[in-house]
C-alpha positions in Angstrom: 54.2 31.2 161.7 50.9 32.7 160.9 50.6 31.5 157.3 51.8 28.9 154.8 50.9 30.2 151.2 50.9 27.2 148.8 51.1 28.0 145.0 51.2 25.1 142.5 52.1 26.0 139.1 52.7 24.7 135.6 54.6 26.7 132.9 54.0 29.5 134.8 57.3 31.8 134.5 56.1 35.0 133.2 53.8 35.3 136.3 56.0 34.0 139.3 57.9 37.2 140.1 55.1 39.5 139.8 53.2 37.1 141.9 56.2 36.6 144.5 56.3 40.6 144.9 52.7 41.2 145.3 52.4 38.5 147.9 55.4 39.8 149.8 53.9 43.3 149.9 50.8 42.0 151.4 52.6 39.9 153.9 55.0 42.7 155.2 52.4 45.5 155.4 50.1 43.0 157.5 53.4 42.0 159.7 52.5 38.2 159.2 55.1 35.8 159.7 55.0 33.5 156.4 56.2 30.9 153.9 55.5 30.6 150.3 55.5 26.9 149.0 55.7 27.0 145.1 55.0 23.3 143.7 56.4 23.1 140.4 54.2 20.5 138.7 56.6 19.1 135.9 57.1 22.6 134.2 58.9 22.5 130.7 59.6 26.3 130.9 62.0 28.0 133.3 59.7 28.2 136.1 61.9 26.3 138.5 64.5 28.5 137.8 62.5 31.7 138.4 61.9 30.1 142.0 65.3 29.0 142.5 66.0 32.7 142.0 63.6 34.3 144.5 64.3 31.6 147.3 68.0 32.8 147.0 66.7 36.2 147.6 63.8 35.6 150.4 64.4 32.8 152.7 60.6 32.5 152.9 60.1 31.0 149.6 60.5 27.4 149.6 59.9 25.1 146.5 59.2 21.4 145.7 60.1 20.3 141.9 58.0 17.3 140.8 60.1 14.7 138.4 56.9 15.0 136.1 53.4 16.4 135.6 51.3 14.7 138.3 48.4 17.1 138.5 47.0 20.0 140.9 45.8 17.6 143.8 49.5 15.7 144.0 50.9 19.3 144.1 48.7 20.5 147.0 49.1 17.0 148.9 52.9 17.5 148.8 52.6 21.0 149.9 50.3 20.3 152.7 52.8 17.8 154.1 55.2 20.6 154.6 53.2 23.3 155.6 53.9 24.9 158.9 52.0 28.1 159.2 48.9 28.3 161.5 46.6 29.1 158.5 47.4 27.4 155.3 46.1 29.4 152.1 46.3 28.0 148.5 46.0 30.2 145.3 46.6 29.6 141.7 50.0 31.1 140.1 48.4 32.9 137.1 47.8 36.0 138.9 43.8 35.5 138.6 43.6 35.1 142.4 44.5 38.3 144.2 46.8 38.3 147.3 45.0 41.1 148.7 42.5 38.5 149.9 45.1 36.9 152.1 44.3 39.3 155.2 40.6 38.9 155.1 40.6 35.0 154.7 43.6 34.7 157.5 41.3 36.5 159.9 38.1 34.3 159.2 40.2 31.3 159.8 42.2 32.6 163.0 39.7 34.7 164.7 36.5 33.8 163.2 37.0 30.4 163.9 36.2 28.8 160.6 37.8 25.3 159.8 38.2 26.2 156.2 37.0 29.2 153.8 36.6 28.7 150.1 36.8 31.5 147.8 33.9 32.5 145.1 34.8 34.0 141.9 31.2 35.7 141.8 32.0 37.5 138.5 34.3 35.7 136.1 36.4 36.5 133.5 36.6 33.1 131.5 34.9 32.0 128.4 31.2 31.3 129.1 31.1 28.4 127.1 34.3 26.8 127.9 34.3 27.1 131.9 31.4 29.0 133.4 28.6 27.0 132.0 30.4 23.8 133.1 31.4 25.4 136.3 27.8 26.0 137.1 26.7 22.5 136.3 29.5 20.8 137.9 29.0 23.2 141.3 25.1 22.4 141.3 25.9 18.9 141.3 28.7 19.1 144.0 26.1 20.9 146.0 23.6 18.3 145.8 25.3 15.4 146.3 27.8 16.7 149.4 25.3 18.9 151.2 27.7 21.9 151.1 26.1 25.1 150.0 29.6 26.5 148.3 28.8 28.4 145.0 32.6 27.8 143.5 34.4 24.5 144.9 36.9 24.7 142.1 38.0 28.2 143.4 41.8 27.7 143.9 41.9 30.6 146.7 41.0 28.6 149.7 42.0 29.4 153.5 42.4 26.2 156.0 43.3 25.4 159.6 46.6 23.6 159.5 44.9 20.5 160.9 42.6 20.7 158.3 45.3 20.1 155.7 47.0 17.3 157.7 44.1 15.2 157.9 42.9 15.0 154.3 44.3 13.1 151.5 44.5 15.1 148.1 45.0 12.7 144.8 43.4 12.5 141.3 41.4 15.3 140.7 40.1 15.7 144.5 41.5 19.1 144.9 38.0 20.5 143.7 36.3 18.3 147.0 39.0 19.5 149.4 35.9 21.0 151.3 33.9 17.7 151.1 37.1 15.7 152.4 37.3 18.1 155.5 33.7 17.7 156.3 33.9 13.9 156.0 37.0 14.4 158.4 34.9 16.1 161.0 35.6 19.6 160.1 32.0 21.2 159.8 32.7 24.9 160.3 33.2 25.4 156.7 32.4 29.2 155.2 32.8 31.0 152.1 34.0 34.4 150.9 33.5 36.4 147.9 36.8 37.0 146.0 38.0 39.1 143.0 38.4 37.1 139.8 40.9 38.9 137.5 41.7 38.0 133.8 44.5 35.9 132.8 47.5 38.2 132.0 50.2 35.9 131.0 49.8 32.5 128.9 46.7 30.3 128.5 44.6 28.0 130.8 46.1 24.6 131.4 42.5 23.1 131.9 40.3 21.5 129.1 36.8 20.1 129.3 38.0 16.8 130.2 38.5 17.9 133.7 34.9 18.3 134.2 34.4 14.7 133.1 37.1 13.7 135.5 35.3 16.1 138.1 32.3 14.3 138.0 33.8 10.8 138.2 35.7 11.8 141.4 32.3 13.4 142.7 31.2 9.8 142.4 34.2 8.4 144.3 34.1 10.9 146.9 30.4 9.9 147.5 30.9 6.4 147.3 33.9 6.5 149.8 31.8 9.0 152.1 29.4 6.1 152.6 31.2 2.8 152.2 34.7 3.9 152.2 35.3 2.4 155.8 33.2 -0.7 155.1 32.9 -1.7 151.7 31.1 -5.1 152.6 28.1 -3.0 153.9 27.4 -2.2 150.0 28.9 -5.1 148.3 28.1 -7.6 150.6 24.4 -6.4 151.0 24.0 -6.2 147.1 25.8 -9.8 146.5 23.7 -11.6 149.3 20.5 -10.1 147.7 21.2 -10.9 144.2 22.4 -14.3 145.5 19.2 -14.9 147.5 17.1 -14.0 144.7 19.1 -16.5 142.0 18.9 -19.2 144.6 15.0 -18.7 145.3 14.5 -18.9 141.5 16.5 -22.0 140.9 15.0 -23.5 143.6 11.5 -22.6 142.0 12.5 -24.1 139.0 13.8 -27.4 140.4 10.6 -27.9 142.6 8.3 -27.2 139.6 10.4 -29.6 137.6 9.7 -32.6 140.1 6.1 -31.8 140.7 5.4 -32.2 137.0 7.8 -35.3 136.8 5.8 -36.5 139.8 2.3 -36.1 138.2 3.8 -37.4 134.8 3.1 -34.0 133.2 4.9 -33.1 130.2 8.1 -30.9 130.8 11.4 -29.7 129.5 14.9 -30.0 130.4 16.1 -27.6 133.3 18.9 -26.3 130.8 16.3 -25.8 128.1 14.8 -23.2 130.4 16.2 -19.6 130.1 14.9 -18.6 133.5 17.8 -21.5 134.8 20.3 -19.1 133.3 19.0 -16.2 134.4 18.8 -17.5 137.9 22.7 -19.1 137.9 23.8 -15.6 136.7 22.4 -14.0 139.5 24.0 -16.4 141.9 27.4 -16.0 140.3 27.1 -12.1 140.4 26.0 -12.1 143.9 29.0 -14.3 144.9 31.4 -12.2 142.9 30.0 -8.9 144.7 30.0 -10.6 148.1 33.6 -11.4 147.7 34.5 -8.2 146.1 33.2 -6.5 149.5 35.2 -9.2 151.5 38.3 -8.3 149.3 37.5 -4.4 149.9 37.7 -5.1 153.7 41.0 -7.0 153.7 42.6 -4.2 151.3 41.3 -1.6 153.7 42.9 -2.9 156.7 46.4 -3.8 154.9 47.1 -1.0 153.1 47.4 2.5 153.1 46.8 4.9 150.1 50.4 5.3 148.5 52.1 8.6 147.7 51.2 9.4 144.1 53.9 11.4 142.9 57.8 11.6 142.9 59.7 14.8 143.9 62.9 15.6 142.1 64.2 18.3 144.6 63.4 20.9 147.1 64.5 24.4 147.9 64.8 25.9 151.5 63.5 22.6 153.1 
């Protein structure tokens, strides 16, 4: 199979038929063998009924229905596990991503050898205050911390080699950082393509300002996991040891100073009346806790993989 097209959605019944017909037209005109994986992320409208209707008429249409809304990352993760195409392409269901981009994205991966190609919506039709400005700040931070020179990390239109989507674990809000996850998994040939962005035709956006806060938090998580995910002891153990040694040296200094003054019969105060004693004691306690955190992290890492973070209600044509 040439292409697996993954479409996560939430309450998009108005656009689904039009999107399906557009995709089918592009696929047939280019003679691609394909499948369309619609993932219903807990829709409250008739989206699943629309998917079922399309699946009954087109065997290439497949569906995954969640028990409730788990988020875009979980929807992508579920579809990635099922995808069979040589190239996997993701796009949103709101018709803001153009299926006409599919042939060029497919060529960049299948012929030009890219592991991943990320879309860049250079000209956007979103609100400048609600989405454009926060997106620019978000992308600038992501570029600086990840080392990937992509302009639009959050673009839903991306193309991957099949082995890339099988190698990444997408959860939380980390769908924005799949290029970073792919890079960390050893897929370094990552490209970018300017894609057409269309104004929303039906409904309203599902994303609010809180997604940027969550996005920045996930960016911190990814950077931590990149550097210390496999060896948490290298961070917590090192910090814990340094803080403990600092506290121990301070305690030792306080104790020796006290003994010297007693030996020389000089006036002195009780150690427990010295505020530096409590600072030193706190350092030793914190150091011990940090060291134990690193040790526990190592134990957890060796004994447990990430659990599935969603529940599938039903599937179609699978």
